All heavy atoms as an XYZ file, in Angstrom:
803
protein
N     103.533     91.221     95.442
C     103.312     92.201     96.469
C     102.721     91.502     97.687
O     102.068     90.471     97.567
C     102.368     93.300     95.934
C     102.143     94.397     96.916
S     100.993     95.708     96.446
C     101.024     95.754     94.688
N     102.910     92.118     98.857
C     102.432     91.515    100.093
C     101.989     92.627    101.052
O     102.639     93.668    101.138
C     103.570     90.715    100.710
C     103.232     89.997    101.967
C     104.396     89.173    102.485
O     105.406     89.740    102.863
O     104.258     87.936    102.476
N     100.902     92.389    101.748
C     100.424     93.312    102.766
C     100.791     92.742    104.127
O     100.698     91.534    104.349
C      98.905     93.496    102.697
C      98.381     94.199    101.471
C      96.838     94.164    101.476
C      98.848     95.647    101.435
N     101.197     93.632    105.040
C     101.588     93.197    106.376
C     100.909     94.076    107.393
O     100.911     95.300    107.279
C     103.136     93.308    106.555
C     103.527     92.867    107.955
C     103.860     92.491    105.518
N     100.319     93.455    108.410
C      99.744     94.166    109.550
C     100.484     93.711    110.781
O     100.753     92.509    110.963
C      98.250     93.871    109.682
N     100.839     94.651    111.613
C     101.526     94.323    112.851
C     100.664     94.780    114.025
O     100.361     95.957    114.137
C     102.897     95.012    112.898
C     103.793     94.494    113.974
C     105.202     95.015    113.835
O     105.944     94.490    113.019
O     105.520     95.996    114.543
N     100.275     93.835    114.850
C      99.421     94.123    115.993
C     100.218     93.969    117.267
O     100.843     92.939    117.487
C      98.208     93.180    116.004
C      97.389     93.132    114.721
C      96.372     92.014    114.789
C      96.725     94.464    114.485
N     100.174     94.998    118.090
C     100.887     94.940    119.370
C      99.864     94.966    120.480
O      99.081     95.920    120.611
C     101.844     96.121    119.505
C     102.631     96.058    120.809
C     103.769     97.020    120.811
N     104.632     96.649    119.699
C     105.524     97.459    119.178
N     105.672     98.667    119.652
N     106.278     97.080    118.176
N      99.906     93.933    121.308
C      98.960     93.826    122.418
C      99.355     94.670    123.592
O     100.479     95.232    123.645
N      98.481     94.781    124.539
C      98.779     95.547    125.760
C      99.897     94.920    126.546
O     100.556     95.587    127.336
C      97.529     95.679    126.595
C      96.509     96.549    125.939
C      95.377     96.841    126.839
N      94.473     97.777    126.133
C      93.260     98.003    126.468
N      92.744     97.388    127.504
N      92.530     98.864    125.803
N     100.106     93.623    126.357
C     101.193     92.940    127.042
C     102.522     93.145    126.342
O     103.561     92.679    126.786
C     100.885     91.447    127.149
C     100.667     90.783    125.794
O     100.707     91.489    124.762
O     100.458     89.569    125.766
N     102.525     93.859    125.215
C     103.760     94.140    124.488
C     104.074     93.109    123.417
O     104.991     93.290    122.630
N     103.302     92.047    123.372
C     103.540     90.988    122.397
C     103.086     91.494    121.011
O     102.045     92.098    120.858
C     102.750     89.746    122.778
C     102.964     88.576    121.842
C     102.132     87.375    122.244
O     101.356     87.414    123.195
N     102.275     86.286    121.509
N     103.923     91.205    120.010
C     103.635     91.645    118.647
C     103.257     90.448    117.799
O     103.892     89.403    117.838
C     104.867     92.328    118.030
O     105.234     93.444    118.866
C     104.583     92.837    116.644
N     102.204     90.632    117.021
C     101.770     89.587    116.060
C     101.755     90.211    114.674
O     101.259     91.306    114.475
C     100.358     89.113    116.391
C     100.240     88.457    117.730
C      98.822     88.004    117.971
N      98.686     87.509    119.312
C      97.677     87.777    120.103
N      96.690     88.541    119.706
N      97.614     87.303    121.331
N     102.312     89.480    113.736
C     102.308     89.937    112.358
C     101.374     89.085    111.525
O     101.281     87.873    111.707
C     103.711     89.835    111.738
O     104.575     90.784    112.350
N     100.682     89.756    110.619
C      99.783     89.058    109.691
C     100.251     89.438    108.292
O     100.374     90.611    107.970
C      98.318     89.494    109.890
C      97.420     88.758    108.906
C      97.877     89.248    111.309
N     100.554     88.446    107.472
C     101.028     88.681    106.128
C     100.069     88.056    105.128
O      99.637     86.936    105.296
C     102.415     88.074    105.906
C     103.482     88.709    106.748
C     104.837     88.062    106.467
N     105.876     88.677    107.283
C     106.528     89.784    106.967
N     106.242     90.411    105.848
N     107.459     90.272    107.765
N      99.748     88.833    104.093
C      98.831     88.359    103.056
C      99.452     88.647    101.698
O      99.779     89.812    101.402
C      97.455     89.068    103.166
C      96.541     88.649    102.034
C      96.818     88.784    104.503
N      99.642     87.626    100.875
C     100.164     87.880     99.533
C      99.098     88.537     98.647
O      97.910     88.266     98.796
C     100.519     86.483     99.013
C      99.666     85.559     99.801
C      99.432     86.211    101.138
N      99.550     89.406     97.766
C      98.623     90.114     96.860
C      99.094     89.916     95.427
O      99.702     90.835     94.819
C      98.580     91.601     97.156
S      97.992     91.983     98.775
N      98.876     88.758     94.855
C      99.320     88.550     93.471
C      98.482     89.391     92.511
O      97.269     89.525     92.686
C      99.103     87.053     93.223
C      98.030     86.662     94.189
C      98.204     87.585     95.386
N      99.138     89.980     91.536
C      98.419     90.769     90.539
C      97.583     89.833     89.660
O      98.017     88.754     89.305
C      99.407     91.553     89.685
N      96.388     90.278     89.371
C      95.511     89.502     88.505
C      95.778     89.911     87.060
O      96.319     90.991     86.791
C      94.053     89.721     88.880
C      93.743     89.245     90.277
C      92.305     89.481     90.682
O      91.509     89.894     89.830
O      91.974     89.238     91.844
N      95.378     89.082     86.155
C      95.596     89.397     84.730
C      94.604     90.440     84.257
O      93.524     90.602     84.809
C      95.447     88.124     83.903
C      96.558     87.124     84.126
C      96.485     85.966     83.174
O      95.975     86.141     82.050
O      96.938     84.870     83.543
N      94.993     91.170     83.243
C      94.116     92.169     82.641
C      94.389     93.551     83.174
O      95.219     93.781     84.054
N      93.662     94.490     82.592
C      93.811     95.889     82.991
C      93.341     96.094     84.420
O      92.267     95.625     84.808
C      93.023     96.769     82.036
C      93.284     98.231     82.230
C      92.558     99.063     81.176
O      92.450     98.596     80.022
O      92.127    100.142     81.525
N      94.128     96.756     85.233
C      93.771     96.992     86.619
C      93.943     95.765     87.494
O      93.437     95.738     88.619
N      94.650     94.771     87.015
C      94.811     93.520     87.750
C      95.564     93.699     89.059
O      95.256     93.032     90.044
N      96.542     94.588     89.065
C      97.294     94.806     90.297
C      96.413     95.419     91.376
O      96.478     95.032     92.536
C      98.506     95.710     90.011
C      99.444     95.797     91.188
C     100.700     96.565     90.848
O     100.814     97.191     89.794
N     101.672     96.506     91.737
N      95.578     96.343     90.976
C      94.671     96.971     91.923
C      93.643     95.969     92.461
O      93.343     95.928     93.650
C      93.955     98.169     91.286
C      93.037     98.964     92.188
C      93.776     99.503     93.400
C      92.396    100.097     91.431
N      93.093     95.132     91.586
C      92.141     94.107     92.038
C      92.787     93.140     92.996
O      92.181     92.758     94.013
C      91.561     93.359     90.833
C      90.483     94.126     90.093
C      89.720     93.222     89.135
N      90.579     92.531     88.179
C      90.982     93.042     87.006
N      90.605     94.240     86.644
N      91.759     92.326     86.202
N      94.027     92.749     92.711
C      94.756     91.863     93.613
C      95.002     92.515     94.973
O      94.893     91.872     96.016
N      95.316     93.809     94.943
C      95.537     94.538     96.177
C      94.254     94.628     96.993
O      94.259     94.442     98.204
C      96.064     95.930     95.864
C      96.431     96.825     97.041
C      97.510     96.196     97.894
C      96.871     98.181     96.528
N      93.137     94.911     96.336
C      91.852     95.005     97.045
C      91.472     93.650     97.654
O      90.981     93.583     98.773
C      90.751     95.462     96.087
C      90.909     96.943     95.710
C      89.801     97.390     94.834
N      88.570     97.413     95.621
C      87.366     97.507     95.107
N      87.219     97.596     93.802
N      86.313     97.544     95.872
N      91.692     92.575     96.907
C      91.379     91.232     97.426
C      92.282     90.911     98.628
O      91.821     90.389     99.642
C      91.572     90.190     96.328
C      91.171     88.801     96.775
C      90.998     87.873     95.617
N      89.786     88.259     94.905
C      89.626     88.241     93.584
N      90.604     87.875     92.820
N      88.482     88.607     93.040
N      93.555     91.280     98.526
C      94.473     91.040     99.633
C      94.123     91.866    100.853
O      94.206     91.395    101.992
N      93.686     93.108    100.646
C      93.288     93.953    101.746
C      92.058     93.393    102.455
O      91.982     93.417    103.698
C      93.011     95.357    101.235
C      92.741     96.433    102.286
C      93.897     96.558    103.245
C      92.482     97.761    101.613
N      91.114     92.887    101.716
C      89.916     92.265    102.316
C      90.309     91.042    103.163
O      89.801     90.861    104.260
C      88.920     91.874    101.234
N      91.239     90.242    102.642
C      91.685     89.066    103.392
C      92.436     89.466    104.655
O      92.257     88.890    105.716
C      92.567     88.179    102.511
C      92.975     86.898    103.194
C      93.800     86.016    102.306
O      93.754     86.136    101.075
O      94.528     85.151    102.877
N      93.261     90.519    104.533
C      94.010     90.996    105.683
C      93.049     91.497    106.765
O      93.213     91.207    107.957
C      94.950     92.122    105.267
C      95.801     92.732    106.370
C      96.820     91.713    106.875
C      96.513     93.982    105.873
N      92.031     92.189    106.364
C      91.036     92.687    107.307
C      90.354     91.536    108.037
O      90.153     91.578    109.246
C      90.006     93.549    106.608
C      88.999     94.182    107.540
C      88.003     95.068    106.815
O      87.996     95.153    105.592
N      87.175     95.742    107.558
N      89.979     90.490    107.295
C      89.357     89.318    107.914
C      90.261     88.675    108.951
O      89.809     88.317    110.040
C      88.989     88.301    106.847
C      87.811     88.695    105.986
C      87.536     87.671    104.894
O      88.011     86.514    105.009
O      86.872     88.036    103.916
N      91.523     88.557    108.618
C      92.458     87.906    109.545
C      92.669     88.754    110.805
O      92.763     88.231    111.905
C      93.802     87.658    108.863
C      93.728     86.574    107.833
C      95.099     86.263    107.326
N      95.071     85.292    106.251
C      96.167     84.822    105.672
N      97.351     85.252    106.040
N      96.062     83.947    104.706
N      92.741     90.059    110.640
C      92.906     90.952    111.797
C      91.668     90.872    112.690
O      91.766     90.810    113.905
C      93.179     92.409    111.342
C      93.064     93.381    112.499
C      94.560     92.505    110.705
N      90.490     90.837    112.092
C      89.254     90.722    112.878
C      89.265     89.406    113.636
O      88.878     89.361    114.810
C      88.005     90.830    111.965
C      86.751     90.377    112.677
C      87.863     92.251    111.450
N      89.713     88.326    113.014
C      89.773     87.041    113.696
C      90.712     87.095    114.918
O      90.435     86.474    115.946
C      90.228     85.945    112.738
C      89.197     85.550    111.723
C      89.744     84.586    110.659
O      90.920     84.151    110.794
O      89.015     84.292    109.722
N      91.817     87.826    114.777
C      92.757     87.946    115.892
C      92.197     88.826    117.001
O      92.418     88.560    118.185
C      94.075     88.559    115.410
C      95.052     87.624    114.726
C      96.240     88.421    114.194
C      95.543     86.565    115.690
N      91.517     89.881    116.649
C      91.047     90.838    117.651
C      89.740     90.436    118.319
O      89.471     90.867    119.443
C      90.895     92.215    117.005
C      92.189     92.893    116.567
C      91.874     94.231    115.933
C      93.157     93.051    117.722
N      88.908     89.664    117.663
C      87.593     89.313    118.202
C      87.664     88.719    119.608
O      86.932     89.163    120.499
C      86.853     88.394    117.242
N      88.517     87.727    119.880
C      88.572     87.186    121.253
C      89.029     88.235    122.265
O      88.538     88.254    123.397
C      89.592     86.042    121.158
C      89.797     85.769    119.717
C      89.396     86.977    118.961
N      89.947     89.103    121.879
C      90.420     90.127    122.800
C      89.331     91.137    123.134
O      89.170     91.561    124.282
C      91.634     90.850    122.206
C      92.850     89.997    121.896
C      93.910     90.798    121.176
C      93.399     89.381    123.179
N      88.561     91.502    122.131
C      87.454     92.431    122.347
C      86.424     91.796    123.273
O      85.913     92.437    124.194
C      86.834     92.846    120.997
C      85.539     93.600    121.212
C      87.808     93.664    120.182
N      86.136     90.526    123.059
C      85.164     89.814    123.889
C      85.642     89.747    125.346
O      84.864     89.987    126.259
C      84.925     88.410    123.341
C      83.856     87.636    124.089
C      82.498     88.301    123.979
O      82.170     88.903    122.956
N      81.713     88.209    125.026
N      86.931     89.480    125.545
C      87.479     89.431    126.901
C      87.329     90.775    127.591
O      86.945     90.843    128.774
C      88.975     89.034    126.860
C      89.222     87.597    126.570
C      90.727     87.320    126.442
O      91.546     88.145    126.913
O      91.078     86.270    125.858
N      87.632     91.855    126.884
C      87.546     93.183    127.476
C      86.092     93.547    127.795
O      85.820     94.207    128.777
C      88.206     94.228    126.588
C      89.692     94.112    126.606
C      90.376     95.374    126.094
O      89.703     96.380    125.840
O      91.596     95.328    125.964
N      85.178     93.161    126.924
C      83.758     93.408    127.174
C      83.315     92.729    128.452
O      82.606     93.318    129.264
C      82.919     92.872    126.014
C      82.337     93.942    125.206
C      81.313     93.396    124.238
N      81.501     94.123    123.003
C      81.389     93.646    121.808
N      81.080     92.385    121.632
N      81.573     94.393    120.749
N      83.716     91.472    128.605
C      83.328     90.715    129.792
C      83.985     91.300    131.041
O      83.364     91.380    132.095
C      83.693     89.247    129.630
C      82.826     88.555    128.585
C      83.287     87.150    128.264
O      84.287     86.677    128.867
O      82.682     86.501    127.391
N      85.238     91.722    130.925
C      85.946     92.310    132.064
C      85.329     93.638    132.481
O      85.335     93.995    133.643
C      87.416     92.495    131.728
N      84.792     94.369    131.515
C      84.175     95.669    131.809
C      82.747     95.501    132.315
O      82.077     96.488    132.619
C      84.183     96.540    130.562
N      82.258     94.270    132.363
C      80.902     94.030    132.836
C      79.872     94.206    131.757
O      78.712     94.423    132.053
N      80.300     94.138    130.524
C      79.389     94.311    129.397
C      78.483     93.109    129.195
O      77.549     93.173    128.421
N      78.785     92.028    129.856
C      77.958     90.841    129.720
C      78.322     90.026    128.504
O      79.466     90.037    128.046
N      77.331     89.384    127.935
C      77.561     88.487    126.804
C      77.694     89.240    125.496
O      77.654     90.471    125.445
N      77.817     88.488    124.447
C      77.959     89.124    123.129
C      76.657     89.806    122.715
O      75.569     89.363    123.042
C      78.262     87.948    122.200
C      77.733     86.744    122.904
C      77.829     87.043    124.366
N      76.784     90.933    122.002
C      75.598     91.626    121.516
C      75.474     91.445    120.023
O      75.174     92.360    119.301
C      75.588     93.103    121.838
C      76.825     93.705    122.398
C      76.768     95.178    122.312
N      77.268     95.569    121.008
C      77.510     96.783    120.620
N      77.273     97.776    121.406
N      77.996     97.079    119.436
N      75.735     90.305    119.529
C      75.656     90.053    118.097
C      77.035     90.195    117.494
O      78.028     90.276    118.177
N      77.080     90.208    116.145
C      78.355     90.291    115.483
C      78.809     91.727    115.273
O      79.919     91.958    114.835
C      78.334     89.532    114.163
C      77.294     90.072    113.194
O      76.596     91.056    113.540
O      77.159     89.509    112.103
N      77.973     92.700    115.576
C      78.356     94.090    115.481
C      78.271     94.680    114.095
O      78.447     95.876    113.928
N      77.992     93.862    113.099
C      77.951     94.385    111.751
C      76.760     95.284    111.512
O      76.843     96.235    110.774
C      77.958     93.235    110.741
C      79.320     92.567    110.654
C      79.413     91.606    109.484
O      78.689     91.794    108.486
O      80.207     90.666    109.578
N      75.643     95.008    112.166
C      74.469     95.860    111.994
C      74.747     97.263    112.493
O      74.372     98.229    111.880
C      73.268     95.253    112.724
C      72.726     94.022    112.072
C      71.529     93.468    112.796
O      70.879     94.219    113.555
O      71.227     92.295    112.615
N      75.426     97.373    113.641
C      75.740     98.684    114.180
C      76.647     99.457    113.224
O      76.463    100.636    113.019
C      76.443     98.556    115.543
C      75.507     97.981    116.607
O      74.280     98.114    116.431
O      76.023     97.400    117.585
N      77.643     98.777    112.669
C      78.552     99.438    111.750
C      77.814     99.913    110.503
O      78.063    100.983    110.007
C      79.679     98.497    111.349
C      80.654     98.213    112.483
C      81.711     97.213    112.104
O      81.882     96.936    110.898
O      82.383     96.686    113.002
N      76.877     99.103    110.017
C      76.135     99.494    108.816
C      75.274    100.730    109.097
O      75.190    101.628    108.290
C      75.255     98.344    108.340
C      76.044     97.211    107.734
C      75.174     96.015    107.392
O      73.940     96.127    107.461
O      75.746     94.959    107.052
N      74.656    100.768    110.284
C      73.847    101.925    110.645
C      74.695    103.176    110.713
O      74.303    104.239    110.264
C      73.148    101.717    111.980
C      72.066    100.638    111.903
O      71.631    100.331    110.761
O      71.657    100.110    112.962
N      75.906    103.073    111.294
C      76.784    104.220    111.391
C      77.200    104.694    110.000
O      77.253    105.889    109.746
C      78.043    103.863    112.198
C      77.744    103.696    113.682
C      78.959    103.216    114.439
O      80.072    103.252    113.884
O      78.799    102.795    115.591
N      77.482    103.759    109.103
C      77.856    104.138    107.743
C      76.735    104.886    107.052
O      76.973    105.853    106.361
C      78.241    102.888    106.917
C      79.528    102.249    107.396
O      80.288    102.936    108.115
O      79.779    101.090    107.047
N      75.505    104.433    107.259
C      74.371    105.101    106.638
C      74.231    106.535    107.164
O      73.972    107.459    106.428
C      73.073    104.315    106.891
C      73.031    103.002    106.112
C      71.851    102.165    106.515
O      70.971    102.645    107.285
O      71.775    101.001    106.083
N      74.377    106.683    108.484
C      74.269    108.016    109.069
C      75.353    108.936    108.542
O      75.086    110.092    108.254
C      74.360    107.946    110.602
C      73.165    107.220    111.208
O      72.146    107.078    110.515
O      73.267    106.779    112.368
N      76.586    108.443    108.436
C      77.663    109.261    107.937
C      77.405    109.688    106.505
O      77.680    110.824    106.129
C      78.984    108.493    108.012
C      79.488    108.302    109.425
C      80.701    107.399    109.490
O      81.280    107.106    108.441
O      81.075    107.019    110.599
N      76.854    108.814    105.710
C      76.596    109.135    104.318
C      75.588    110.273    104.202
O      75.706    111.132    103.341
N      74.579    110.277    105.062
C      73.583    111.344    105.025
C      74.225    112.667    105.410
O      73.945    113.692    104.799
C      72.430    111.020    105.960
C      71.565    109.879    105.465
C      70.466    109.525    106.430
O      70.332    110.211    107.463
O      69.767    108.548    106.172
N      75.090    112.674    106.419
C      75.749    113.908    106.837
C      76.638    114.449    105.723
O      76.691    115.646    105.484
C      76.580    113.677    108.105
C      75.693    113.393    109.306
O      74.500    113.725    109.259
O      76.208    112.841    110.280
N      77.363    113.555    105.085
C      78.289    113.984    104.038
C      77.550    114.608    102.857
O      78.037    115.530    102.224
C      79.121    112.807    103.542
C      80.143    112.336    104.567
C      80.861    111.097    104.116
O      80.667    110.692    102.947
O      81.596    110.532    104.921
N      76.373    114.117    102.553
C      75.624    114.614    101.399
C      74.666    115.733    101.764
O      73.883    116.169    100.948
C      74.848    113.464    100.737
C      75.760    112.424    100.168
O      76.860    112.735     99.753
N      75.336    111.180    100.170
N      74.708    116.175    103.016
C      73.835    117.248    103.493
C      72.368    116.960    103.191
O      71.641    117.796    102.687
C      74.227    118.597    102.897
C      75.592    119.038    103.359
O      76.000    118.730    104.461
N      76.309    119.735    102.495
N      71.941    115.753    103.485
C      70.576    115.347    103.235
C      69.713    115.851    104.381
O      69.986    115.599    105.540
C      70.460    113.819    103.115
C      69.022    113.398    102.998
C      71.255    113.348    101.934
N      68.668    116.592    104.046
C      67.750    117.113    105.060
C      66.606    116.108    105.184
O      65.871    115.863    104.221
C      67.233    118.492    104.632
C      66.373    119.137    105.693
O      66.263    118.570    106.809
O      65.823    120.213    105.425
N      66.428    115.568    106.374
C      65.399    114.547    106.581
C      64.006    115.139    106.434
O      63.058    114.425    106.117
C      65.567    113.920    107.949
N      63.834    116.462    106.646
C      62.532    117.096    106.578
C      62.100    117.344    105.129
O      60.931    117.482    104.853
C      62.570    118.416    107.326
C      62.814    118.239    108.804
C      62.903    119.593    109.486
C      63.285    119.427    110.947
N      63.504    120.710    111.598
N      63.071    117.473    104.235
C      62.744    117.763    102.840
C      62.131    116.535    102.177
O      62.551    115.418    102.432
C      63.985    118.176    102.080
N      61.130    116.775    101.356
C      60.514    115.656    100.656
C      60.985    115.643     99.205
O      61.582    116.589     98.714
C      58.983    115.765    100.707
O      58.565    116.847     99.900
N      60.718    114.568     98.529
C      61.149    114.428     97.135
C      60.419    115.399     96.224
O      60.904    115.713     95.126
C      60.938    113.001     96.682
N      59.253    115.896     96.636
C      58.466    116.797     95.795
C      58.987    118.237     95.849
O      58.685    119.040     94.968
C      57.006    116.787     96.249
C      56.371    115.410     96.054
O      56.845    114.668     95.177
O      55.430    115.087     96.796
N      59.746    118.587     96.884
C      60.243    119.943     97.029
C      61.392    120.178     96.046
O      62.237    119.307     95.838
C      60.746    120.200     98.446
C      59.620    120.170     99.470
O      58.462    120.373     99.067
O      59.904    119.929    100.645
N      61.466    121.384     95.462
C      62.611    121.697     94.603
C      63.846    121.904     95.440
O      63.764    122.223     96.632
C      62.185    122.986     93.881
C      61.213    123.622     94.822
C      60.511    122.467     95.520
N      65.021    121.740     94.861
C      66.239    121.956     95.619
C      66.377    123.439     95.987
O      65.830    124.306     95.298
C      67.342    121.525     94.651
C      66.731    121.617     93.306
C      65.271    121.358     93.489
N      67.082    123.742     97.069
C      67.238    125.127     97.456
C      68.008    125.904     96.395
O      68.865    125.354     95.714
C      68.015    125.084     98.770
C      68.604    123.714     98.817
C      67.769    122.842     97.973
N      67.669    127.196     96.243
C      68.322    128.007     95.229
C      69.706    128.384     95.677
O      69.977    128.609     96.850
C      67.499    129.290     94.979
C      66.182    129.020     94.306
C      65.498    130.324     93.999
C      64.167    130.051     93.290
N      63.466    131.302     92.998
N      70.585    128.513     94.700
C      71.950    128.989     94.975
C      72.043    130.442     94.597
O      71.469    130.873     93.599
C      72.967    128.193     94.150
C      73.021    126.747     94.511
C      74.096    126.091     93.711
N      74.114    124.654     93.918
C      74.907    123.835     93.294
N      75.770    124.292     92.401
N      74.877    122.552     93.548
N      72.765    131.183     95.347
C      72.975    132.591     95.012
C      74.368    132.784     94.475
O      75.316    132.205     94.999
C      72.753    133.498     96.233
O      73.668    133.079     97.267
C      71.323    133.390     96.751
N      74.481    133.573     93.450
C      75.791    133.855     92.863
C      76.429    135.000     93.620
O      75.773    135.979     93.959
C      75.668    134.252     91.413
C      75.489    133.088     90.464
C      75.656    133.574     89.060
C      75.646    132.393     88.100
N      75.825    132.840     86.732
N      77.701    134.878     93.845
C      78.450    135.941     94.485
C      79.221    136.646     93.384
O      80.023    136.057     92.679
C      79.418    135.375     95.542
C      80.234    136.492     96.153
C      78.631    134.616     96.606
N      78.956    137.948     93.251
C      79.632    138.720     92.200
C      80.915    139.276     92.770
O      80.944    139.882     93.838
C      78.745    139.853     91.696
C      77.522    139.345     90.990
C      76.669    140.510     90.470
O      76.959    141.636     90.748
N      75.615    140.159     89.743
N      81.993    139.060     92.038
C      83.278    139.575     92.471
C      83.561    140.884     91.742
O      83.352    140.976     90.534
C      84.367    138.559     92.168
C      84.184    137.279     92.956
C      85.276    136.287     92.659
O      86.131    136.527     91.825
N      85.236    135.160     93.345
N      84.000    141.919     92.452
C      84.269    143.216     91.812
C      85.441    143.191     90.884
O      86.278    142.424     90.848
C      84.550    144.152     92.996
C      84.763    143.300     94.194
C      84.247    141.946     93.875
């Protein structure tokens, strides 16, 4: 199996990135191979896009690099996780969970 990403620049130029995904031995080996291939594909795409992102930042007057950006992404992921789980920041661990009310259907 093989994963392919096709990137088209603003200039119309197309770049293809191909990553082989050999199945690993054992149960679930094909899925593990696919996950490993996907991670490698993501790394290669980031390598291709990083210089373009930097050029656009500089052209927009953003100045120099602001780090690798991974910290910002991690913070966003944490915030999204709290929203998804409906975590109330005001509630403490000592408080019991809110009660649920049953809806009786006629």
